DRENRO-458565 format. One record per atom (N, C-alpha, C, O): residue number from 0; residue in three letters; atom name; y, x, z. Coordinates in steps of 0.05 Angstrom, whole numbers, padded with zeros to 5 digits. Layout:
% DRENRO-458565
  pos  code  site   north    east      up
  NUM   ALA    CA       Y       X       Z
...
% end
This chain:
% DRENRO-458565
  pos  code  site   north    east      up
    0   UNK     N   00077   00159   00075
    0   UNK    CA   00057   00153   00095
    0   UNK     C   00069   00135   00116
    0   UNK     O   00056   00117   00126
    1   UNK     N   00095   00140   00124
    1   UNK    CA   00108   00124   00144
    1   UNK     C   00112   00095   00134
    1   UNK     O   00110   00076   00149
    2   UNK     N   00117   00092   00108
    2   UNK    CA   00121   00066   00096
    2   UNK     C   00095   00050   00097
    2   UNK     O   00095   00026   00103
    3   UNK     N   00072   00063   00092
    3   UNK    CA   00046   00049   00092
    3   UNK     C   00039   00041   00120
    3   UNK     O   00027   00020   00124
    4   UNK     N   00046   00058   00140
    4   UNK    CA   00041   00050   00168
    4   UNK     C   00058   00026   00176
    4   UNK     O   00049   00009   00190
    5   UNK     N   00083   00026   00167
    5   UNK    CA   00101   00004   00173
    5   UNK     C   00090  -00021   00160
    5   UNK     O   00090  -00042   00173
    6   UNK     N   00081  -00020   00135
    6   UNK    CA   00071  -00043   00122
    6   UNK     C   00046  -00053   00136
    6   UNK     O   00042  -00077   00140
    7   UNK     N   00028  -00035   00144
    7   UNK    CA   00004  -00043   00158
    7   UNK     C   00011  -00056   00185
    7   UNK     O   00000  -00076   00192
    8   UNK     N   00031  -00045   00199
    8   UNK    CA   00039  -00057   00224
    8   UNK     C   00051  -00084   00220
    8   UNK     O   00046  -00102   00237
    9   UNK     N   00066  -00088   00199
    9   UNK    CA   00078  -00114   00193
    9   UNK     C   00056  -00134   00187
    9   UNK     O   00057  -00157   00196
   10   UNK     N   00036  -00126   00172
   10   UNK    CA   00014  -00144   00165
   10   UNK     C  -00001  -00152   00191
   10   UNK     O  -00008  -00176   00195
   11   UNK     N  -00007  -00133   00208
   11   UNK    CA  -00021  -00138   00233
   11   UNK     C  -00005  -00157   00250
   11   UNK     O  -00015  -00176   00262
   12   UNK     N   00021  -00153   00251
   12   UNK    CA   00039  -00170   00266
   12   UNK     C   00039  -00199   00256
   12   UNK     O   00039  -00218   00271
   13   UNK     N   00040  -00202   00230
   13   UNK    CA   00040  -00228   00217
   13   UNK     C   00014  -00242   00224
   13   UNK     O   00014  -00266   00231
   14   UNK     N  -00008  -00228   00221
   14   UNK    CA  -00035  -00240   00227
   14   UNK     C  -00036  -00249   00256
   14   UNK     O  -00045  -00271   00262
   15   UNK     N  -00028  -00231   00274
   15   UNK    CA  -00029  -00238   00303
   15   UNK     C  -00011  -00262   00309
   15   UNK     O  -00019  -00280   00324
   16   UNK     N   00012  -00262   00298
   16   UNK    CA   00030  -00285   00302
   16   UNK     C   00019  -00311   00291
   16   UNK     O   00022  -00332   00304
   17   UNK     N   00008  -00309   00268
   17   UNK    CA  -00004  -00333   00256
   17   UNK     C  -00027  -00344   00272
   17   UNK     O  -00029  -00368   00277
   18   UNK     N  -00044  -00326   00281
   18   UNK    CA  -00067  -00335   00298
   18   UNK     C  -00057  -00347   00324
   18   UNK     O  -00067  -00368   00332
   19   UNK     N  -00038  -00334   00337
   19   UNK    CA  -00027  -00344   00362
   19   UNK     C  -00015  -00372   00358
   19   UNK     O  -00018  -00390   00374
   20   UNK     N   00000  -00375   00336
   20   UNK    CA   00013  -00400   00331
   20   UNK     C  -00007  -00422   00326
   20   UNK     O  -00003  -00445   00335
   21   UNK     N  -00027  -00416   00310
   21   UNK    CA  -00047  -00437   00304
   21   UNK     C  -00063  -00444   00328
   21   UNK     O  -00069  -00468   00333
   22   UNK     N  -00071  -00425   00344
   22   UNK    CA  -00087  -00430   00368
   22   UNK     C  -00072  -00445   00390
   22   UNK     O  -00085  -00459   00406
   23   UNK     N  -00047  -00442   00391
   23   UNK    CA  -00031  -00456   00412
   23   UNK     C  -00020  -00483   00403
   23   UNK     O  -00009  -00497   00420
   24   UNK     N  -00024  -00489   00378
   24   UNK    CA  -00014  -00515   00368
   24   UNK     C  -00032  -00537   00378
   24   UNK     O  -00056  -00534   00379
   25   UNK     N  -00021  -00560   00385
   25   UNK    CA  -00037  -00583   00394
   25   UNK     C  -00049  -00598   00371
   25   UNK     O  -00039  -00620   00363
   26   UNK     N  -00070  -00588   00359
   26   UNK    CA  -00084  -00600   00337
   26   UNK     C  -00114  -00602   00343
   26   UNK     O  -00123  -00590   00362
   27   UNK     N  -00127  -00618   00328
   27   UNK    CA  -00156  -00620   00331
   27   UNK     C  -00169  -00595   00321
   27   UNK     O  -00157  -00579   00306
   28   UNK     N  -00194  -00591   00328
   28   UNK    CA  -00209  -00567   00319
   28   UNK     C  -00211  -00566   00288
   28   UNK     O  -00209  -00545   00276
   29   UNK     N  -00215  -00589   00276
   29   UNK    CA  -00218  -00591   00247
   29   UNK     C  -00192  -00582   00234
   29   UNK     O  -00192  -00567   00214
   30   UNK     N  -00170  -00592   00244
   30   UNK    CA  -00143  -00585   00233
   30   UNK     C  -00137  -00556   00237
   30   UNK     O  -00126  -00542   00220
   31   UNK     N  -00144  -00546   00261
   31   UNK    CA  -00139  -00518   00267
   31   UNK     C  -00155  -00500   00248
   31   UNK     O  -00144  -00480   00238
   32   UNK     N  -00180  -00506   00244
   32   UNK    CA  -00197  -00490   00225
   32   UNK     C  -00186  -00491   00197
   32   UNK     O  -00186  -00471   00183
   33   UNK     N  -00176  -00514   00189
   33   UNK    CA  -00164  -00517   00162
   33   UNK     C  -00139  -00500   00160
   33   UNK     O  -00135  -00486   00139
   34   UNK     N  -00123  -00500   00181
   34   UNK    CA  -00099  -00483   00181
   34   UNK     C  -00106  -00453   00180
   34   UNK     O  -00093  -00438   00166
   35   UNK     N  -00126  -00445   00196
   35   UNK    CA  -00134  -00417   00196
   35   UNK     C  -00144  -00409   00169
   35   UNK     O  -00138  -00388   00159
   36   UNK     N  -00160  -00426   00156
   36   UNK    CA  -00171  -00420   00129
   36   UNK     C  -00148  -00417   00109
   36   UNK     O  -00148  -00399   00093
   37   UNK     N  -00129  -00436   00110
   37   UNK    CA  -00107  -00435   00092
   37   UNK     C  -00091  -00409   00095
   37   UNK     O  -00084  -00396   00075
   38   UNK     N  -00085  -00402   00120
   38   UNK    CA  -00069  -00378   00125
   38   UNK     C  -00084  -00353   00117
   38   UNK     O  -00073  -00334   00107
   39   UNK     N  -00110  -00353   00122
   39   UNK    CA  -00127  -00330   00115
   39   UNK     C  -00127  -00327   00084
   39   UNK     O  -00125  -00304   00074
   40   UNK     N  -00128  -00349   00070
   40   UNK    CA  -00128  -00347   00041
   40   UNK     C  -00101  -00336   00031
   40   UNK     O  -00099  -00320   00013
   41   UNK     N  -00079  -00345   00044
   41   UNK    CA  -00052  -00335   00037
   41   UNK     C  -00050  -00305   00042
   41   UNK     O  -00039  -00290   00026
   42   UNK     N  -00060  -00297   00065
   42   UNK    CA  -00059  -00268   00072
   42   UNK     C  -00076  -00252   00054
   42   UNK     O  -00069  -00229   00046
   43   UNK     N  -00099  -00262   00046
   43   UNK    CA  -00116  -00248   00027
   43   UNK     C  -00102  -00244   00000
   43   UNK     O  -00103  -00222  -00011
   44   UNK     N  -00089  -00264  -00009
   44   UNK    CA  -00074  -00262  -00034
   44   UNK     C  -00051  -00242  -00032
   44   UNK     O  -00047  -00226  -00050
   45   UNK     N  -00037  -00243  -00009
   45   UNK    CA  -00015  -00225  -00005
   45   UNK     C  -00025  -00196  -00003
   45   UNK     O  -00012  -00178  -00014
   46   UNK     N  -00048  -00193   00010
   46   UNK    CA  -00059  -00166   00013
   46   UNK     C  -00067  -00155  -00015
   46   UNK     O  -00063  -00131  -00020
   47   UNK     N  -00079  -00172  -00031
   47   UNK    CA  -00087  -00163  -00058
   47   UNK     C  -00062  -00155  -00074
   47   UNK     O  -00063  -00135  -00089
   48   UNK     N  -00041  -00170  -00071
   48   UNK    CA  -00016  -00164  -00086
   48   UNK     C  -00005  -00137  -00077
   48   UNK     O   00002  -00120  -00093
   49   UNK     N  -00005  -00132  -00050
   49   UNK    CA   00005  -00107  -00039
   49   UNK     C  -00013  -00084  -00048
   49   UNK     O  -00003  -00062  -00054
   50   UNK     N  -00039  -00089  -00049
   50   UNK    CA  -00058  -00068  -00058
   50   UNK     C  -00052  -00060  -00086
   50   UNK     O  -00052  -00036  -00093
   51   UNK     N  -00046  -00079  -00103
   51   UNK    CA  -00039  -00073  -00131
   51   UNK     C  -00013  -00057  -00133
   51   UNK     O  -00011  -00038  -00149
   52   UNK     N   00006  -00065  -00117
   52   UNK    CA   00032  -00051  -00117
   52   UNK     C   00029  -00022  -00108
   52   UNK     O   00040  -00004  -00120
   53   UNK     N   00014  -00019  -00086
   53   UNK    CA   00009   00008  -00076
   53   UNK     C  -00007   00025  -00095
   53   UNK     O  -00002   00049  -00098
   54   UNK     N  -00026   00013  -00109
   54   UNK    CA  -00041   00027  -00129
   54   UNK     C  -00023   00037  -00152
   54   UNK     O  -00026   00060  -00161
   55   UNK     N  -00005   00020  -00161
   55   UNK    CA   00014   00028  -00182
   55   UNK     C   00031   00051  -00173
   55   UNK     O   00036   00071  -00187
   56   UNK     N   00041   00049  -00148
   56   UNK    CA   00058   00071  -00137
   56   UNK     C   00043   00097  -00135
   56   UNK     O   00053   00118  -00141
   57   UNK     N   00018   00095  -00126
   57   UNK    CA   00001   00119  -00124
   57   UNK     C  -00004   00131  -00151
   57   UNK     O  -00003   00156  -00154
   58   UNK     N  -00008   00115  -00171
   58   UNK    CA  -00012   00125  -00198
   58   UNK     C   00013   00140  -00208
   58   UNK     O   00012   00161  -00220
   59   UNK     N   00037   00129  -00201
   59   UNK    CA   00062   00141  -00209
   59   UNK     C   00065   00168  -00195
   59   UNK     O   00074   00188  -00208
   60   UNK     N   00059   00169  -00170
   60   UNK    CA   00061   00194  -00154
   60   UNK     C   00042   00215  -00166
   60   UNK     O   00050   00239  -00169
   61   UNK     N   00018   00208  -00172
   61   UNK    CA  -00002   00226  -00183
   61   UNK     C   00008   00236  -00210
   61   UNK     O   00006   00260  -00216
   62   UNK     N   00019   00218  -00227
   62   UNK    CA   00029   00226  -00253
   62   UNK     C   00052   00246  -00250
   62   UNK     O   00053   00267  -00265
   63   UNK     N   00070   00241  -00232
   63   UNK    CA   00093   00259  -00228
   63   UNK     C   00083   00286  -00217
   63   UNK     O   00093   00307  -00226
   64   UNK     N   00064   00286  -00199
   64   UNK    CA   00053   00311  -00188
   64   UNK     C   00040   00327  -00210
   64   UNK     O   00043   00352  -00211
   65   UNK     N   00025   00314  -00228
   65   UNK    CA   00012   00329  -00250
   65   UNK     C   00033   00341  -00269
   65   UNK     O   00030   00364  -00278
   66   UNK     N   00055   00326  -00274
   66   UNK    CA   00076   00337  -00291
   66   UNK     C   00088   00361  -00278
   66   UNK     O   00094   00381  -00292
   67   UNK     N   00094   00360  -00252
   67   UNK    CA   00106   00383  -00239
   67   UNK     C   00087   00407  -00238
   67   UNK     O   00096   00430  -00241
   68   UNK     N   00061   00402  -00235
   68   UNK    CA   00042   00423  -00235
   68   UNK     C   00041   00436  -00263
   68   UNK     O   00041   00461  -00265
   69   UNK     N   00041   00420  -00283
   69   UNK    CA   00042   00431  -00311
   69   UNK     C   00067   00448  -00315
   69   UNK     O   00065   00469  -00327
   70   UNK     N   00090   00438  -00306
   70   UNK    CA   00115   00453  -00309
   70   UNK     C   00113   00480  -00294
   70   UNK     O   00121   00500  -00305
   71   UNK     N   00103   00479  -00270
   71   UNK    CA   00100   00504  -00255
   71   UNK     C   00081   00524  -00268
   71   UNK     O   00086   00548  -00269
   72   UNK     N   00059   00513  -00279
   72   UNK    CA   00040   00530  -00294
   72   UNK     C   00053   00544  -00317
   72   UNK     O   00050   00568  -00322
   73   UNK     N   00069   00528  -00332
   73   UNK    CA   00083   00540  -00355
   73   UNK     C   00103   00560  -00347
   73   UNK     O   00106   00581  -00359
   74   UNK     N   00117   00555  -00325
   74   UNK    CA   00137   00573  -00315
   74   UNK     C   00124   00599  -00305
   74   UNK     O   00134   00621  -00312
   75   UNK     N   00103   00596  -00291
   75   UNK    CA   00088   00620  -00281
   75   UNK     C   00077   00635  -00305
   75   UNK     O   00077   00660  -00305
   76   UNK     N   00066   00621  -00324
   76   UNK    CA   00055   00634  -00348
   76   UNK     C   00076   00649  -00364
   76   UNK     O   00071   00671  -00373
   77   UNK     N   00100   00637  -00366
   77   UNK    CA   00121   00651  -00381
   77   UNK     C   00131   00675  -00366
   77   UNK     O   00138   00696  -00378
   78   UNK     N   00133   00673  -00340
   78   UNK    CA   00142   00696  -00324
   78   UNK     C   00121   00719  -00324
   78   UNK     O   00128   00742  -00325
   79   UNK     N   00096   00710  -00324
   79   UNK    CA   00074   00730  -00325
   79   UNK     C   00074   00744  -00352
   79   UNK     O   00070   00769  -00353
   80   UNK     N   00078   00729  -00373
   80   UNK    CA   00079   00741  -00400
   80   UNK     C   00103   00760  -00403
   80   UNK     O   00101   00782  -00414
   81   UNK     N   00126   00751  -00392
   81   UNK    CA   00150   00767  -00393
   81   UNK     C   00148   00792  -00376
   81   UNK     O   00159   00813  -00383
   82   UNK     N   00134   00790  -00354
   82   UNK    CA   00131   00812  -00336
   82   UNK     C   00113   00834  -00347
   82   UNK     O   00116   00858  -00341
   83   UNK     N   00093   00826  -00364
   83   UNK    CA   00075   00846  -00376
   83   UNK     C   00088   00863  -00396
   83   UNK     O   00080   00886  -00401
   84   UNK     N   00110   00853  -00409
   84   UNK    CA   00124   00869  -00429
   84   UNK     C   00140   00891  -00418
   84   UNK     O   00146   00910  -00433
   85   UNK     N   00148   00890  -00393
   85   UNK    CA   00165   00910  -00381
   85   UNK     C   00151   00936  -00376
   85   UNK     O   00162   00955  -00366
% end
């Protein structure tokens, strides 16, 4: 959770920095809008990439959690079976 907050903070910082840089640059309105559109497209692509990476990591975590749950169920089941014989 802390890593996702850090990533979100970094993205927000990059966006804010990019906007500040573009808006303070001595360019015409047309050039500024083109720069903003270009940077927005780059950020959109980067965000999609990160979304895919996070989705894969989430899938891995879910898979590992399911495996551990199955192991615990088997362990509890074997202890329960062994306990009934006593």
